C-alpha positions, 0 to 999 in steps of 0.5 A: 225617248226625247225630252218633252217640250215645255208648254208655251210661254205665258201669252202676256210675256210674249205680248210684252216682249213683242211690244217692246221690240216693236217700240224699239224698231219704230224708234230706230226707223224714226231715227233713220228717217230723221237722219236722212231728212237732215242730211238732205237739208244739210246738202241743200244748204251747202249747195245754196251756200256754195252757189251764193259764193260762186255767184256773189264773189265775182260781183263783189270783186267787180264792185270793189274794182269799180270803187277802186277805179272810181277812186283812182280816176277822181283823185288821181292817186294811184301810188301805193294804192294799187300795183301796175297790173291793177292800174292797167286793168283799171285803165282798160275798164275805163277806156272800154278796151279788153284787159291786157294779158 
C-alpha cells in the first residue's frame, strides 16, 4: 500500500510564504515599471537633444558666418583669417548671388 499523505502545512507558514512571495513579486513589478518609465524619459531627452543639435547647429554656423562676413567687410582684412573658398562664399552672401560650387 502507498504512503499516507502528510497533513497540510501550518496555515500561518503558508500565509507567511505567500506574503513574502507577493511582496517580492510586487517589488519586481515596480522595478520593471520604473525602468520602462526611465527608458522612455531617456529616449525623449535624447530626441530633444538631437533635434536641438540638428536645428541649432546650422543657425550657429550662419551666425558665425555672418560675424566673419561683417568682420571681413568692415575691416577689409581677409588674409590669414579665411581661405579662398570661404571668401567666395562670403562675397556671394553679401552680393545676394548663390554660392559658388
